[in-house]
TIMIVO-283785 format. One record per residue (C-alpha): y, z, x. Coordinates in steps of 0.02 Angstrom, whole numbers, padded with zeros to 5 digits, always signed. Layout:
N
YZX/...
***
This chain:
275
+00523+01157+00192/+00468+01006+00323/+00453+00852+00200/+00649+00913+00122/+00682+00859+00304/+00594+00718+00389/+00595+00652+00193/+00766+00575+00257/+00659+00429+00382/+00591+00391+00207/+00728+00354+00103/+00823+00269+00254/+00687+00138+00260/+00678+00138+00064/+00870+00085+00058/+00833-00071+00160/+00685-00136+00060/+00817-00102-00084/+00947-00184+00006/+00827-00354+00051/+00726-00325-00138/+00897-00354-00234/+01032-00431-00138/+01125-00262-00175/+01277-00230-00035/+01280-00058-00049/+01116+00066-00069/+01141+00245-00018/+01026+00406-00081/+00964+00595-00030/+00853+00735-00045/+00901+00858-00148/+00938+01034-00057/+00807+01200-00094/+00871+01333-00195/+01037+01261-00177/+01048+01158-00354/+01141+00999-00275/+01082+00849-00193/+01171+00780-00038/+01208+00592+00022/+01122+00570+00188/+01094+00397+00201/+01222+00244+00181/+01172+00049+00212/+01281-00066+00180/+01457+00059+00142/+01604+00005+00227/+01670+00193+00227/+01624+00369+00255/+01710+00456+00079/+01518+00473+00025/+01419+00521+00161/+01381+00705+00140/+01425+00706+00004/+01369+00871-00109/+01313+00828-00296/+01295+00950-00424/+01163+00939-00559/+01250+00864-00718/+01368+00799-00608/+01416+00630-00592/+01292+00491-00616/+01188+00558-00471/+01189+00713-00542/+01158+00663-00731/+00972+00573-00634/+00915+00739-00545/+00961+00834-00704/+00854+00708-00831/+00742+00659-00727/+00754+00480-00757/+00863+00313-00695/+01029+00295-00738/+01141+00166-00731/+01344+00137-00772/+01438-00029-00769/+01589+00019-00720/+01587+00201-00640/+01766+00240-00639/+01794+00209-00831/+01587+00261-00901/+01578+00364-01042/+01408+00422-01011/+01442+00552-00842/+01553+00659-00788/+01689+00603-00659/+01700+00733-00541/+01657+00606-00373/+01776+00430-00454/+01875+00505-00281/+01724+00431-00148/+01652+00298-00273/+01827+00248-00282/+01839+00231-00080/+01702+00141-00057/+01736-00010-00232/+01579+00037-00313/+01571-00020-00477/+01393-00051-00570/+01285+00101-00493/+01108+00151-00534/+01066+00315-00487/+00832+00334-00486/+00762+00500-00484/+00625+00517-00319/+00495+00654-00413/+00382+00749-00332/+00272+00867-00447/+00380+00853-00595/+00514+00914-00508/+00647+00801-00434/+00657+00803-00228/+00802+00657-00215/+00893+00542-00290/+00927+00351-00220/+01077+00246-00280/+01113+00039-00287/+01274-00067-00320/+01393-00168-00327/+01586-00191-00296/+01584-00267-00443/+01579-00221-00634/+01440-00338-00705/+01269-00258-00770/+01115-00203-00662/+00990-00298-00771/+00797-00260-00746/+00742-00342-00558/+00847-00232-00498/+00830-00075-00582/+00625-00094-00573/+00641-00138-00368/+00714+00035-00368/+00607+00106-00461/+00488+00031-00328/+00600+00118-00183/+00597+00301-00257/+00402+00265-00282/+00389+00244-00103/+00489+00392-00041/+00381+00490-00179/+00214+00459-00108/+00278+00481+00105/+00354+00641+00035/+00181+00685-00069/+00083+00632+00093/+00205+00780+00222/+00176+00912+00113/-00033+00902+00086/-00010+00899+00268/+00119+01033+00304/-00001+01126+00197/-00154+01080+00283/-00109+01136+00437/-00033+01341+00354/-00197+01344+00290/-00300+01287+00454/-00187+01437+00532/-00251+01559+00398/-00357+01686+00468/-00489+01692+00296/-00638+01583+00300/-00772+01580+00143/-00668+01492-00011/-00515+01481+00091/-00604+01392+00191/-00676+01254+00083/-00515+01221+00018/-00435+01159+00166/-00618+01027+00217/-00588+00976+00010/-00383+00924+00061/-00438+00861+00205/-00543+00719+00145/-00408+00714-00006/-00277+00667+00123/-00418+00561+00221/-00459+00476+00066/-00269+00429+00045/-00219+00369+00222/-00284+00193+00207/-00140+00181+00063/-00002+00224+00129/+00066+00056+00198/+00203+00142+00327/+00082+00139+00486/+00202+00264+00588/+00172+00392+00444/-00027+00341+00433/-00079+00369+00609/+00045+00538+00584/-00060+00574+00441/-00226+00537+00526/-00145+00644+00703/-00165+00800+00577/-00312+00778+00507/-00395+00782+00650/-00304+00921+00697/-00385+01018+00576/-00571+00944+00610/-00527+01021+00787/-00568+00841+00852/-00419+00728+00942/-00511+00572+00909/-00688+00545+00815/-00807+00552+00937/-00958+00685+00944/-01041+00763+01062/-01139+00659+01160/-01021+00545+01171/-01036+00459+01006/-00922+00375+00929/-00868+00354+00730/-00748+00221+00683/-00602+00283+00552/-00691+00208+00410/-00843+00283+00444/-00748+00453+00450/-00692+00408+00292/-00843+00393+00205/-00897+00542+00268/-00773+00637+00215/-00808+00574+00032/-00973+00589+00060/-00935+00801+00107/-00872+00806-00055/-01004+00777-00150/-00920+00589-00195/-01077+00439-00265/-01040+00294-00138/-00980+00229-00319/-00833+00340-00298/-00797+00338-00100/-00776+00157-00161/-00652+00213-00264/-00551+00317-00168/-00554+00214-00024/-00517+00070-00090/-00685-00019-00035/-00840-00092-00106/-00998+00007-00152/-01107-00114-00047/-00954-00078+00113/-00960+00102+00078/-01163+00088+00080/-01140+00006+00278/-01038+00124+00342/-01135+00262+00309/-01294+00198+00358/-01186+00142+00529/-01144+00321+00539/-01291+00394+00495/-01375+00328+00633/-01234+00348+00758/-01273+00536+00730/-01470+00544+00727/-01481+00575+00536/-01567+00521+00393/-01510+00603+00233/-01331+00609+00179/-01293+00780+00200/-01386+00770+00384/-01254+00656+00445/-01110+00804+00349/-01177+00937+00478/-01225+00841+00630/-01049+00789+00577/-00970+00959+00596/-01083+01021+00720/-00997+00864+00819/-00811+00931+00750/-00761+00777+00665/-00765+00864+00525/-00699+01040+00474/
***
C-alpha cells in the first residue's frame, strides 16, 4: 500500500514535533509491515546509536508489540526491569540507553498501522502532558495516512473502465477529499491532495472553457453542492460560515454563467472542473 511506504515521511515529522513539544531526548517509530504481523522501526530522532534502526517488533512482544496488540498507548518507567512487558528487545533498548519509554499506536480504520515512541534516559514517570503530546503526534500521522489512502483509492477507481454507479462513487470521494484538504496542516501534503483532485477532475487547474477561472474555495463549495450539501452543511465541512459559502457560490455561478446551483454544477462538469 502506498500509504505504508510514504507514511515514513509523516512519521519523521511527527517525531520532530513530539520532541519539540515535550523536550524528550529521544523519539522513534515505524510502520506495521502489511501481512507480516510486525512493525519495523524506521525513523529515529535524537538517537546516539543505530541499535534500534530497522528493529523488527513482533505484535505482543516488548512495549511496541504490546501497543500493536492492544491498539492503545502503553508506557513503562524502567524498561529493563518492567514486569508489564516481555523483554525480547532489551539489548537494543539498553544499547541506546533508554529507561522510561512510552509507545502510542497509529490507528487507521481500527487497524494499527504504526507505533510512535518517546523515551527518557532516566527512570522517571512520563506524565500526562507527554502522553497527550505523543497521542496528538500519532493523530497527525493517522490523518496523513487516511488522506493518502483515500487519494490512492480514488486514483485506482478513476482507472476503472466502468461508468455509472462506480463513477458516482468517485465523484463522492472526490468531494470528500476536496472538503478534507483545507483541514490538512501540512502544506506539501495539502498541495499533493489537491493535485490528485485535479487529476481526477481531468483539469490541471480550476480553469473552465473560455478562460473562466474558479478560485480553490469556489471549487470546494461547488464540490459540496454537487454532493447535495446545503450551504450550512458545506460551511461545516469547509470550516466556513454559511454566508461565506453563499458568497463563494454566487461568485462561481456568475463566472460560469449559471442561474441556479444545479446549473453551476452542470456547467463545471462540462468544463472539466468536476468529475
